[in-house]
C-alpha positions, 0 to 999 in steps of 0.5 A, a space after each residue: 402547385 408543388 413548387 409554388 411555395 418554393 418560388 414564394 420563399 425565394 422571391 424578394 421585393 425590391 427593398 429586400 434585395 437592396 437590404 441583402 446586397 447591403 448586408 453582403 457588402 458589410 460582411 465583405 468589408 468586415 472580412 477585409 478589415 479583419 484581414 488587414 488588422 495585423 498589418 496595422 497593429 502588430 501582434 504582441 509576442 510573449 517573451 519566454 526568454 526568462 522562462 527558458 533561462 530558468 529551465 536551462 539553469 534547473 536542467 544544468 544543476 540536475 545533470 551536475 548532481 551525483 546519485 546519492 549512494 545508500 549509506 549502510 551500517 552492515 555487520 557480519 551476518 548469516 543471510 539465512 538467519 537474519 530478520 527484517 528488523 536486523 536488516 533495517 537496522 543495518 540500513 537496508 530499505 524496508 521493502 528490501 528487508 521485508 522481501 528478504 525476511 519473507 523469503 527466509 520465513 517461507 523456507 528459502 535458503 541462500 546457498 551462496 552470496 549470488 542468491 542475495 542478488 535475486 532479492 526483490 529490490 536488491 541493486 548492484 550498489 546495495 549488494 556491493 556494500 553487503 558482499 563482504 559482510 555476508 557469511 554463509 556457514 558450510 553447514 548451509 551448503 547442502 549440495 554441490 552446484 555441478 556434478 563435476 564438483 562432486 567427490 570423484 568417489 561417487 558415480 553420476 548416478 550416486 550423485 544424482 540420487 544424493 542430490 535428490 535426497 538432500 533437496 527433499 530434506 531441504 524442502 521439508 525444513 519448516 520455516 521459523 515462526 516469528 510471533 508478533 503481538 498484533 497491537 504493536 506490530 508495524 507494517 514492516 513486521 506484518 509484511 514478513 508474515 507469509 500470506 500478508 502483503 501490503 494491502 492486508 498489512 494496511 487493512 490490519 493496521 487501519 482496522 486496529 486503529 478503528 477498534 482501539 486495538 485487538 483483544 483477540 487474534 480471532 478479530 482478524 477475521 473481521 478485517 475486510 477481505 480476510 477469508 477463513 483460509 487466509 486467517 488459518 494461514 496467518 493467525 498462528 503467527 500472532 498474539 494479542 495483548 488486551 491490556 493495551 486496548 484504547 477504551 472510551 467512556 460510554 457516559 461521555 462519548 459523543 455520537 461521532 466517537 461512538 459511530 466510528 467504532 466498528 462494533 457500534 455504527 452511527 445508527 446504534 450510536 444515536 440510540 445509545 445517546 438518546 437512551 443516555 439522555 432519557 435514563 442517565 449515565 450507564 453503570 454496566 453493559 446491561 444498561 446497553 442491552 436494549 439498544 445494542 445487539 447481544 453479539 455486538 455488545 459482547 464484542 464491544 465490552 472490552 473497549 468500554 468504561 463506565 466511570 461516572 
């Protein structure tokens, strides 16, 4: 009983057996035909000769190219006194100039020309062009490299003691403070500030564009990712000139223009637009107090114009 259904499943009538045999024969014939097709119909092979010729021509030209040497316009300079603007004016790449300026601002000192080779991005070719223009006054050489070069009148113990004192004095030297105006500083100047890297520099500029400029240094706290300790470290290097702010007329601004401002947002922009349609043009910031939060309105006022 248990195997009866299996026998019924595998049992075929005479016509069914004939049909299965015919089907298998047809499949066999089709397989044979598929295998024989390449012998009667040759396969078209793609011609890559033109492509190979173009690739070989390009590679040969690339190999013939001579590396372009960076052209500089150096002048005699003290590597401990130069700033990023001066370095860029001499033709140095901006990244190298920023690394150099940041090292000096943090209190780093070049005691000899070899120290310049350690600047991030400095290549042997670049240093070769600068070498003869680097001037390090004797006053900057606070120590002697080896004890054997020290004055013979000093003992080894005296030399080590004096070296420790000189090194301590060098570490206590405070870096020069370079004040920047927030609304005119570019990314290169921002990178020269201790505590500001490429990410923060781009965020400061991006937020400045969204605001229309900074009217106070304290607005840096609003930059994404700016912690209080970061702000305290970098704020001392900045000033803000409110006279260069980019203002907009609240009576003619569109919802899109208002919504993009960090102190408004699209939800508040629609409220302002609706209130303007209902009550007419605004004459002062007091007209906005019903739709804009007090703290946001206080920060927004420097960017507003109420011309009719």
